[in-house]
N, C-alpha and C positions, 0 to 999 in steps of 0.2 A: 742537899748538896755538902760535898764532901769538903771540907777547908783543909788542906795539904800545905800551905805555904811555910809552918815553922819547920813542921815535919821534915818536907824534903829538904830542908838546908840543913837542919840538924842532921841528918841521914846522909848526904853530901859530905859534909862536914867530918863526920865521924869515919866513913869508908876512906875519905881522904885523909885522915889522920894513920889508919893502917896502912894505907899505900906509901904514904911518907915514910915510913918504919923501914919498909924494905927497900928503899930507893937506894941504887948504887950496890947493891947486893941480890940483885933479881936475877935469877935465870930462867932462859928461854925452856919453857917446857916442849913447846910444839911449833912449827909454822902450819899455817892453815893453807890459804891457795898459793903463797910465794914464800920467798923468805923474809920478807919484811911485813907479812902479816901473822904478827905472831902472838901467844899469849903465854904468861907466865904463872907463878903461883899467886903471886899478888893478885892477879885478873879474879883467879878461882876464889882467893880469900875476900876479896873487896863485893865480888856479886854475891858470894855465901850470907856478908852480914846484911848487902843492901836486901836481898832476897826475903831474909829471917825477919828483919822488922818489918818491912811490909806486910807479910804474911801475918804477923802478931797483932799489928793495928788495923790490917784491911783484910782478913781471912778470904773474902769473897772476891776480893780484885784477882784478876788476871796479871801476870808479870810476863813481858817479852824481854829475856837478856842474852847478851850479847854473846856468851858461852854456853847457856843451856837453854837457848830460846824455846818460848812455847807461846801459843796464841789461842785465842778462840774468839771469834769474828761477831759471837754473839754477846760477848762480854761487857757490860756498863762501862766498868772503870778498867783501864788496861794502863799499866805502868811500863816503860821502857829504859831499861839500864844499859850503860857501855861503863864498866866498873872501873876500866881505865882506857881513855881516848888518847892512843898517843904510845900506844904499848911498847912499839919499838924504840921510842925515845926514850921512855921510860926503863926499858931492857940495856940501853945503852949508856944510860948515865947522864942523857940531858931531859933538863927540868921542865921542858915542854910539854906537859900533858896533864890531864883533868880526868876527873869522874863526872859521868853524866846521868842524871836523872831525870826523866819526864813522866808526867801522867795526864791521861786522856778521859775524859768521858765521851761515849758514845761516837767517837771518832772527832772531837772536839777538843785541841789542847787547854788545860788546864792552868798548867804551871811545869816551868823547867827550874832543874840548877844546875850549872856547870861549876865545878868547884876546882882551882888551880891550887893544889896543895902547898907547892915551891913558893909561890908567892902570897898565900894565903888571900886570893880572891875568888870571891862568891858573886860570880853571875847569876840573878834569878828575877825570873820573869812569871808573872801571873794574869792570867785571862782578864782585863779589865781594869787593871792595876798598874801596868806598866812594866819597867824592866829596871833592873838594878846591878850598880857593881857596889859589894859591901855597902848595902845600905841607901847607896845615894843615888838617885833616878839617872838615868842615862836615855839618850835617844838616838834614833838610827840617823845615818847621814842626809843632809838637806841636799846633797849632790844628784843630779839627776841625769847628766850625762857620762857615759861611760869615759870618755876622753877626757874628762876633770876628775875621774877617781883612782886611785892608786890602793894596793891591797897587798897582803902576803897571803900565800897559798904552799901548800906542798903537795907534791902527788908522785905516786912510783909511777915512774917515765917508762918502767917496762911495758906499761898497758897502754897500747894505740887509742883507747876511746880517751883517754885523759891526756895524753900528748896534744892529740886535734883540739881537746876542750880547752887546755892551756893556750896553744898558739893562738886560737879566736880572741880568747880575753885578753892576751897581751898583746895582740893589732890595737883591740878598742881601748885598752886603758893606757891611762897615762905613761909615760917613760918612767916609771919605777922600778927600781928592782924587786923583782920577786923570788923568792928562795923555793927552787923546785928540789925538792929532796929526795931521796928513797924512801 
């Protein structure tokens, strides 16, 4: 079995550093499905960096990347990459974005890293080892009922399926503010 714990965190940090250097000057290259689903040169550069590092260390592994996706169902190891999750925020100078990298073996998640470069926060989880924020163990909420929960979500409210889902969620959740941004 491949141990990727340190590699995936180091790679997410390295990509995050690249992305952070472009923050505030990124230009949208293209909108995909709608005006808020965009990508920038920084997305492409981050994705290239991540793909190159994975291919160098694990040449037989398959990579599914947001901008250049590929998938082989028969692959033993598959990496999943979102080079900038929250590109719309990133492109608008909003610091709420991250780099996400995960790897699975035969369809079972092995490890994942979510790095928020503007905050220097590294969320990391590894199968059988738990989840961490900047090296400190974290746990899921013990709240059992929706009515006792609260949260924050974003959704493109132009999409009818998201409007319905968010309305159902808001009705069930505690009366805390949800930010529903474009």
